[in-house]
C-alpha positions as CSV (number, residue, x, y, z in Angstrom):
1,X,-3.3,-9.7,-19.1
2,X,-4.7,-10.2,-15.9
3,X,-2.6,-10.2,-12.5
4,X,-1.3,-13.1,-10.8
5,X,-4.0,-12.5,-8.0
6,X,-6.5,-12.6,-10.5
7,X,-5.9,-15.5,-11.7
8,X,-5.3,-17.1,-8.5
9,X,-8.8,-15.7,-7.4
10,X,-10.5,-17.1,-10.9
11,X,-9.1,-20.8,-10.8
12,X,-10.3,-20.8,-6.8
13,X,-13.6,-19.5,-7.6
14,X,-14.4,-19.7,-11.7
15,X,-14.9,-15.8,-11.8
16,X,-12.5,-13.1,-11.2
17,X,-12.3,-10.0,-9.3
18,X,-13.3,-6.6,-11.2
19,X,-9.6,-5.6,-12.6
20,X,-9.9,-2.4,-15.1
21,X,-12.5,0.1,-15.7
22,X,-13.2,-1.5,-18.8
23,X,-13.4,-4.9,-17.1
24,X,-15.9,-3.6,-14.6
25,X,-18.0,-0.7,-15.7
26,X,-20.5,-1.3,-12.5
27,X,-17.7,-0.8,-10.2
28,X,-16.3,1.8,-12.5
29,X,-19.1,4.0,-12.2
30,X,-19.2,4.1,-8.6
31,X,-15.8,3.0,-6.0
32,X,-12.8,1.6,-7.0
33,X,-10.2,0.4,-4.5
34,X,-6.7,0.3,-6.3
35,X,-3.7,-1.4,-4.8
36,X,-0.8,0.8,-5.3
37,X,1.5,-1.2,-3.1
38,X,1.6,-4.4,-1.4
39,X,4.9,-4.5,0.3
40,X,6.1,-4.5,3.9
41,X,9.5,-3.3,5.0
42,X,11.2,-6.2,3.1
43,X,12.9,-4.5,-0.5
44,X,10.8,-6.7,-2.6
45,X,11.4,-5.2,-6.2
46,X,7.8,-6.6,-7.2
47,X,5.7,-4.8,-4.6
48,X,5.8,-1.4,-3.4
49,X,5.4,0.0,-0.5
50,X,1.9,-0.2,1.3
51,X,-0.2,2.4,-0.1
52,X,-4.2,1.9,-1.2
53,X,-6.3,4.2,-2.9
54,X,-10.4,4.4,-3.1
55,X,-11.4,6.3,-6.4
56,X,-14.8,7.5,-5.7
57,X,-16.3,10.6,-7.8
58,X,-13.1,11.1,-9.5
59,X,-11.4,11.8,-6.8
60,X,-9.0,10.0,-5.1
61,X,-8.3,9.4,-1.6
62,X,-5.0,7.6,-0.9
63,X,-4.4,5.2,2.6
64,X,-0.6,5.1,3.7
65,X,2.1,6.4,1.7
66,X,4.4,4.0,1.5
67,X,8.1,4.2,-0.9
68,X,7.2,4.8,-4.5
69,X,3.6,6.3,-4.0
70,X,3.4,8.8,-6.8
71,X,4.9,7.2,-9.4
72,X,3.0,3.9,-8.1
73,X,-0.8,6.0,-8.4
74,X,0.8,7.6,-11.6
75,X,1.2,4.2,-13.1
76,X,-2.0,3.3,-12.1
77,X,-3.1,6.2,-13.7
78,X,-1.9,4.8,-17.1
79,X,-2.7,1.3,-16.9
80,X,-6.4,2.0,-15.6
81,X,-7.5,5.0,-17.0
82,X,-8.4,6.5,-13.9
83,X,-7.3,10.2,-14.0
84,X,-7.7,10.5,-10.6
85,X,-4.5,9.3,-9.9
86,X,-2.7,11.1,-11.8
87,X,-0.3,13.3,-10.0
88,X,-2.1,17.2,-9.5
89,X,-5.4,15.1,-7.8
90,X,-3.5,13.8,-5.3
91,X,-4.8,16.0,-2.7
92,X,-6.0,13.7,0.4
93,X,-4.0,11.2,2.1
94,X,-5.4,8.9,5.3
95,X,-1.8,7.7,7.6
96,X,-2.9,4.2,9.0
97,X,0.2,4.5,12.2
98,X,3.7,6.2,11.4
99,X,5.7,3.3,10.8
100,X,8.1,3.8,8.7
101,X,7.1,1.6,5.5
102,X,3.8,3.1,5.5
103,X,5.3,7.2,5.7
104,X,8.6,7.3,3.9
105,X,6.9,8.3,1.0
106,X,4.9,10.7,2.8
107,X,7.6,13.7,1.2
108,X,6.9,12.8,-2.3
109,X,3.2,13.0,-2.1
110,X,3.4,16.4,-0.4
111,X,5.9,17.8,-2.8
112,X,6.0,15.8,-6.3
113,X,2.6,17.1,-6.5
114,X,3.0,20.1,-5.8
115,X,6.0,20.8,-8.4
116,X,3.4,18.9,-10.9
117,X,0.6,21.6,-10.7
118,X,-1.8,20.0,-7.8
119,X,-3.7,23.1,-7.3
120,X,-4.0,22.3,-3.8
121,X,-2.7,21.3,-0.7
122,X,-2.8,17.8,0.8
123,X,-4.8,17.1,3.6
124,X,-3.8,14.7,5.8
125,X,-5.1,12.3,8.8
126,X,-3.7,10.1,11.1
127,X,-3.1,9.6,14.6
128,X,-1.5,11.8,16.5
129,X,2.2,12.1,15.9
130,X,1.6,13.4,12.3
131,X,1.3,16.9,12.6
132,X,4.5,16.6,13.6
133,X,5.7,14.8,11.4
134,X,4.3,16.8,8.5
135,X,6.4,19.6,10.2
136,X,9.5,18.0,10.2
137,X,9.1,17.0,6.8
138,X,8.5,20.8,5.8
139,X,11.8,21.4,7.8
140,X,13.4,19.1,5.9
141,X,13.1,20.1,2.7
142,X,13.2,24.0,3.0
143,X,15.5,24.9,0.5
144,X,13.3,22.9,-2.1
145,X,10.8,24.5,-1.7
146,X,12.7,28.2,-0.6
147,X,14.6,27.3,-4.9
148,X,11.0,26.1,-5.5
149,X,9.5,29.6,-4.6
150,X,12.5,32.1,-5.3
151,X,14.5,30.3,-8.1
152,X,14.6,30.4,-11.5
153,X,11.5,27.6,-11.5
154,X,8.3,29.2,-13.1
155,X,6.4,30.0,-10.4
156,X,2.3,29.5,-12.6
157,X,0.8,26.7,-10.2
158,X,-0.4,27.5,-6.3
159,X,2.8,28.7,-4.4
160,X,0.4,27.3,-1.6
161,X,0.2,23.6,-2.9
162,X,2.9,22.5,-0.8
163,X,1.6,23.0,2.7
164,X,0.3,20.1,4.3
165,X,-2.8,20.6,7.1
166,X,-3.5,17.8,9.1
167,X,-6.2,16.4,11.6
168,X,-5.1,13.9,14.1
169,X,-7.5,11.5,15.4
170,X,-7.6,8.3,17.7
171,X,-10.4,6.8,15.6
172,X,-14.1,7.5,14.7
173,X,-15.6,9.9,12.2
174,X,-12.9,11.6,10.3
175,X,-13.8,13.2,7.0
176,X,-16.9,13.3,4.7
177,X,-17.1,15.3,1.3
178,X,-19.7,14.8,-1.5
179,X,-18.2,11.5,-2.5
180,X,-17.6,9.3,1.2
181,X,-17.4,9.1,4.2
182,X,-14.8,7.9,6.2
183,X,-14.6,6.7,10.0
184,X,-11.0,5.9,12.1
185,X,-11.1,2.6,13.2
186,X,-8.4,1.7,16.5
187,X,-7.1,-1.2,16.2
188,X,-3.9,-3.2,18.0
189,X,-0.7,-3.1,16.1
190,X,2.4,-3.4,18.3
191,X,3.4,-0.6,20.5
192,X,1.8,2.0,18.8
193,X,-0.7,4.3,20.9
194,X,-2.8,5.0,18.5
195,X,-3.2,2.8,14.8
196,X,-5.6,3.0,12.3
197,X,-7.7,1.6,10.2
198,X,-10.2,3.6,7.9
199,X,-14.0,2.8,6.6
200,X,-14.8,4.2,3.6
201,X,-18.4,4.4,2.3
202,X,-18.5,5.5,-1.3
203,X,-20.4,4.9,-3.9
204,X,-22.9,2.7,-2.9
205,X,-20.0,0.5,-1.3
206,X,-18.4,0.1,2.2
207,X,-14.3,-0.7,2.5
208,X,-12.7,-1.3,5.5
209,X,-9.1,-1.0,5.7
210,X,-7.1,-2.8,8.5
211,X,-3.4,-1.1,7.9
212,X,-1.1,-3.0,10.1
213,X,-3.1,-4.7,12.6
214,X,-3.1,-7.9,14.7
215,X,-7.1,-9.9,15.5
216,X,-8.9,-6.3,16.1
217,X,-12.2,-6.5,17.0
218,X,-13.3,-3.0,15.7
219,X,-12.3,-4.3,12.6
220,X,-14.9,-6.8,12.7
221,X,-17.7,-5.0,13.8
222,X,-16.6,-2.1,11.3
223,X,-17.0,-4.6,7.7
224,X,-20.2,-6.5,9.4
225,X,-21.0,-7.4,6.1
226,X,-18.8,-4.6,4.1
227,X,-18.5,-5.0,0.4
228,X,-14.2,-5.4,0.7
229,X,-11.9,-6.3,4.1
230,X,-8.5,-5.4,2.8
231,X,-6.6,-6.8,5.5
232,X,-2.8,-7.7,6.3
233,X,-1.9,-11.5,6.6
234,X,1.2,-13.3,7.2
235,X,1.6,-16.9,6.5
236,X,0.8,-19.3,9.5
237,X,3.5,-21.8,8.4
238,X,5.9,-19.6,7.9
239,X,5.9,-18.0,11.0
240,X,6.3,-21.3,12.8
241,X,9.4,-21.5,11.9
242,X,10.6,-18.0,12.6
243,X,13.0,-17.4,15.3
244,X,10.9,-16.5,18.9
245,X,11.8,-13.2,19.2
246,X,9.9,-12.8,15.5
247,X,7.0,-14.8,16.5
248,X,6.4,-12.7,19.6
249,X,6.7,-9.7,17.9
250,X,5.1,-10.9,14.5
251,X,2.0,-12.5,17.1
252,X,1.8,-8.5,18.6
253,X,1.9,-6.7,15.5
254,X,0.3,-8.7,12.3
255,X,-2.8,-11.2,11.5
256,X,-1.8,-15.0,10.7
257,X,-4.1,-16.4,7.8
258,X,-5.5,-18.7,10.8
259,X,-6.6,-15.8,12.3
260,X,-7.6,-13.9,9.9
261,X,-9.8,-16.5,9.2
262,X,-11.5,-16.1,11.4
263,X,-11.9,-12.5,11.4
264,X,-13.3,-12.9,7.9
265,X,-15.7,-16.0,8.5
266,X,-17.4,-13.1,11.2
267,X,-17.0,-10.1,9.5
268,X,-18.1,-11.6,6.2
269,X,-16.8,-8.7,3.9
270,X,-18.1,-9.7,0.0
271,X,-14.3,-10.1,-1.0
272,X,-11.3,-10.3,1.4
273,X,-8.6,-8.7,-0.2
274,X,-4.8,-9.5,1.3
275,X,-2.6,-7.0,1.0
276,X,0.9,-6.1,2.8
277,X,1.4,-10.0,2.8
278,X,4.5,-11.4,4.9
279,X,5.3,-14.5,2.8
280,X,8.7,-15.4,4.0
281,X,9.1,-18.2,1.2
282,X,5.5,-19.0,0.5
283,X,3.7,-17.9,-2.1
284,X,0.1,-16.5,-3.3
285,X,-1.6,-19.9,-3.2
286,X,-0.2,-20.6,-0.2
287,X,-1.7,-18.3,1.8
288,X,-5.5,-18.7,0.1
289,X,-4.9,-22.4,0.5
290,X,-4.0,-21.8,4.3
291,X,-6.8,-19.1,4.4
292,X,-9.1,-22.7,3.2
293,X,-7.7,-25.2,5.1
294,X,-8.7,-22.4,8.2
295,X,-11.8,-22.7,7.7
296,X,-12.6,-19.3,5.8
297,X,-15.1,-20.1,2.8
298,X,-16.1,-16.8,1.5
299,X,-14.4,-15.0,-1.5
300,X,-11.2,-14.0,-1.1
301,X,-8.0,-12.5,-3.2
302,X,-4.1,-12.0,-2.3
303,X,-3.6,-9.1,-4.3
304,X,-0.6,-7.6,-6.3
305,X,0.7,-4.2,-7.2
306,X,-1.9,-2.2,-9.2
307,X,-4.5,-4.3,-8.9
308,X,-8.4,-2.9,-8.8
309,X,-11.6,-3.9,-7.3
């Protein structure tokens, strides 16, 4: 069954984006973007917390750790046959910033795959403050770790795989292996000193992820004709009816449909993927309509959880 976002894309363009390995073997052979969660701090039961995965070379690279991330990854592994998203393979995580909606799944990523036989620790990359957060997660769950190491549970897995080496960055190349090259992109997001987006080059594709960001020229430069630009968005029309203090906050922290139309026109992605959508009573159709009315004529889709591109 096609997702809602695919149906909207089909209605607008006459062709749907890649949704699964079966639907698009050319994409499956290279790098795939898997939408694990499109949510915001709002408790939307249909949208899990913000989290994405780039899958390349049989390995998963997570971006952000919203609530429910490990179970969402398991759902994607089952629904799309992506073995790399099974719990034992979740061992690389890139964090955009330390807002709670992007990080409350961090203990889940650290501990759940370890319990489920992940052979290696999770490597974590993020802005300054990430190492302190990971350390305090370890401290908060130290009784759990003690019981799993010295209690009655079988100990046939890697006893050190709960540990979480952290690399902090304020921007620039941050990770490379035989599958991917990852660059952290400084962006603008409210009062955060070092929020990040990420650029992945993998499987012959370039995928740029905004994280939470108000209009940031660094994202335009990082994309510059990229295959996929995954960008947060809020409805400009709905925003106009918000209280003044919320208008000020969102203008300083997030990107409206009108602003994103300008960004995307200059960034020229092959496909613009909307996520972390702030709706306030509007729909996916409204977001896409606002983008069109603001002058964006490129390919665009409003993503749903578990979509694959």
